[in-house]
N, C-alpha and C positions, 0 to 999 in steps of 0.2 A: 540418071542422077538429077535430083531437083536443084534448081538454081539457088545460089547462095543468097541469103537474106542480107540486104545492105545494112551496114552498121548505122546506129543512131547515136545522137548525143546522150550521154549518161544522165540518169536521174539520181540526184544526191539528196539523201534524207538524213536528218539528225534528231536524236532525242537528247535534250539537256536535262539531266537527272539531278533535281534539287533535293533529293531525299537524305542527303548528308550521311550516306552509308547505312541508314536504318532499313530493316527489312520492310518490304511493302509489296502491294499487289499492283500498284499503278503502272510501273514500268512493264510488267508482264502484259498488262492490258494494252499499253501503247504499242508494244511489239506485235501483239495479235492484230491490232487495227492496221498497222503498216503491212503486215503479212498479207492481209486480205486486199489492201489497196494495191500492192505490187502485183498480186495475182491478176487483178482486173487490168492493170496497166499492160501486162504482158499478153493478155488475150488480144488486145489491139496492136501491140507493139512487141512481137515475139523476139526481136533482136535487141531490145533495149537492155543496157547494162544498168544495174541499180547498185548503189552503195548506201550503207547505213552506219552512221557514227553514233556512239553512245558515250557521252562524256559526263563526268561527275565533278562539277566545279567545287562544291562546298567541302567535300571530304578528300578529294584527290588533287585539287588545284588544276583540274583539266579545263582548258579554255574551249569555248565553242569553236568549231572549225568555221572558217570564213568562206568556204567555197561550196556550201550546200545550197540547195534550192528551197527547201522547206524545213522548218524546225518546229518540234513540239517541245515546249519547256514546261517542266512538271511542277506539281506541288511539292511540299516537303514540310517537315516539322519545324517548330520554333518561330522566332520573330523575324520578320522581313528586314529588320534593322541590325540584326546580329552580324558582326564581322564586316561592317561597311568599309573599313579601311584595308581589309585583307586583299591581297592581289587578285583573287578570283572575282571578288565583288566589284572592284574597280574595273577589271577587264570586262565583266558582264555588262556593266553600265555603258562602257565604251562600245561594246558589241551592239547594244540596243540603239545607241546613237547612230552607229554605222548603218544599221538596217533602215532607220528612219531617213537618213541621207540618201541611201541607195534607192529607196522607193520614191523619194521626191525627185530624183534625177532620172530613174529608168522605169518607173511605173510597173507595167505588167510583167516585164522580164526581170524585175529585181527579186532578191531573196525575201521570203515571207516567214512569219512566225506566228504561232498560236501559243499564248501564255496561259497557264493554268495555276490557280490558287496562289501558292507562294510566289511564283514567277509573276502573276498578276499583281500582287502586292508590291513587289520590288519595282516593277515598271510604273505602276501608278504613282508611287512615291518619287521615283527618279524623274519622271516627266512633269511632276507637280500638278497632275490633272485632277487630283482629289486628295483629301487628307486620309492617311492610313493610320488608324488608331486601334488600340486594343479594346476588344469587347469586354463588357462586364461579365459575360459568361460565354462558354464555348457554343458555337453553332454547329450542329452535326445532325446527321441522319439524312433521310430522303426528304428533300425540300423542293418547293416550287420556285421557279424564277419567272417573273412577270416582265414581258417585253414592253418597252416604250414604243411610241409610234415609229421612231426611227428604227428600233430593233425589229419591228414587224416588217419593215421594208428592207432590212439588211440582208446581204447574201448569206450571212452566217446563221441567222435565226428565223428568216421569213417562212421557212417550211413548218414552223411550230405554231404559227398563229400567235395568240397572246400569252401562252404559258407553256413551260416545259417542266419536267421533273428530273432532278439530278441529285447525286450524292454530294453532301457538304461535310467538312470537318475542319473548322478554323477558329482561331482565337482573335483574329483581326478583321477589320472591315474598312471599306472605302466609303467615305462620306464627304459632304460639302464640296461638290464638284466645282472646279474652276472652269466655268463654262466658256469664258472668253479664251483662255489658254487652250482648252481642248479643241475648240473650233479652229484656232490658229494652226493647230497641228494637223487638221483635217479629220479630227476624231468626232465621235458621237457617243452618247450613253445609249446602250442597247437593251439592258435589262436591270431590274431592281428586285429586291426581296419583298417588296409590297406593291400591290397593284396601284395603290394611291400614293406610294412613296413614303408612307409613315406607319400605318397601322401594324404591320408585322416587322417593322424595322426600316431604317433609312439607308441601308447599304446598297451600293451599286454592285451588280453581279456580272455585268458584261459591258465592255467598252470596245469600240474601235478607237484605239489609242492614237494612231496615225496611219497613214497609208502603208499597208503591208504589215501592220502590227495590230492583231486582234487578241482580246483577252477575256477570260471568264474566271470568276471566283470559285465556281463549283467544279466538280470532277466529271466531265462528259465521257471520260475513258472508262469509268467503272462498269464492270460487268457483274453478273449475278454472283459468281464465285467470290469476287472481291468484297461485295457488300455483305454477303452472308458470313464470310470469314470474320468480318468486323462485328456485325450485329449479334452473332451467336456466341462471341466470347463472353464468359460470365461477367467480367468487369464492365464491358461495354453494354451488355444487356441491362445490368443494374443501373448504369449511368443514364441510359436512355429512358428507363422506366422512372427514375427519379426526376429527370428533366421534363418528361412529356406524359408520363402515366402509362399503365399497362395497356390500355385500349389503343393508344397511339402507337405503342411498340408493336402490337399485334397487327395494326393496320399497315405499318411499315413492312413487316414480313409479307403481308398479303399483297401489297402493291408491287413488290418485286416481280410478281408473276403477271402483272398487267402489261400487255404488249404495247399499250399506248403511253406508258410512262418511261421508266428507265431504259427499257429495251429500245424504245424509239429514239431516245437521246443518244444512246450508244450507236445505233444504226445510222444516224443522220448527221450529227453535229461535226465530229472530226472527219468522218469519211467524206462528207460534202465539202468541207474546207480543203481537204487534200485534192479532191477531184477538181475543184474550182481553180486552185493554184496550178495544177498540172495542165489544165486546158488553157489557162492564160499563157503558159510557157510554150505550149505545143507548136504554134506557128513558127516561132523562132528556133525551135529545136528539131524540126522535121518529125515531130511525134504525131500520131493519130489521136485526136481527142477521145475521151472515154465518157460513157453516159453518167449523168449525175445519179447518185444513189436515191432510191425511193424507199418508202417504208413498206417493204414486202414482209408480211407477217412471219412467214416461215423462216426466211433468212435472218430477220432481226432476232427472232427467238433462238435460232441456232447460234448466232454470234454472242448473244447475251448469256445463253446457258439455259436450255429448256429444263424445267423442273423434273427431277426424277421422282416419280410417285413412290418408289420403294425406299427413298431416302429423304425423309422430311426435313432433316437438318442440312441437306445439301453439302455445303463446304465446311461443316462444323469441325471436321477433323483437321483442317488446315488452320494453323494459328499465326502466321505472320501478319503483322498489323498493316492497316491502310492508313498512311499518314497524309494529312493535309496541313496547310499552314494555319 
């Protein structure tokens, strides 16, 4: 009989779903990312117990659990100012304050959160680190994000160099950074929508908001199925062509199959964030650290969704929408 494997402290994960009950692909993508992460954790830590919470504050008034180690907080439809006095919104802001206080006091062993799109906008407005204002037109499609000098040195984005590609779908943006306040929180600007900060737009696309709180305006969780589901819908195809032209639309479809673009973002951004937080906690939890993900072409394409040469439309048959703020 083999000896019993000693028990380890549990790993507690959470998805905060801001989609307000709308059908979407993002939560499926997040669960898939967490599935792969947990599988890697268990290779090194076979006895580890993992839990995963999935709460929906906006439509079900479910509050984020306070006892998790890592949180992914999603995008969602509508205005980031909608329902500001609702109990869920008040509680969510209090939750963010608690995370900031926890990290100021306990550093590496504190709870951590990655905020995406709608959640990014709520946190940006709540902490006052920039103005969140409605755009004159919707920003959507496969778009580049350009790293600042701080972003290229950041643990979230340093693997990408000066640019990455990701899915965007939003009606709001963050502009006019309060640099003094951001610095006082321990934050930094990590990415913009223009390399020079102006020519393609003035929006901020990634922040370190405060210690333990990182945020991106784009959708690093999006896989090939999610993007094609959206781009191949007749209404969204027409909107994309109207906004950008037929040539750009065809280039978007083509760039989906470029392993150095969206597949790379999916393979590295959230997975590396998860591994980084896990390894920070490992010494205090008696966990064995796990290796940081690298851009392995085969595994990245497998996670993103390798193109089926017999099905040019990929996910066209699936019609649930991909919502972003």
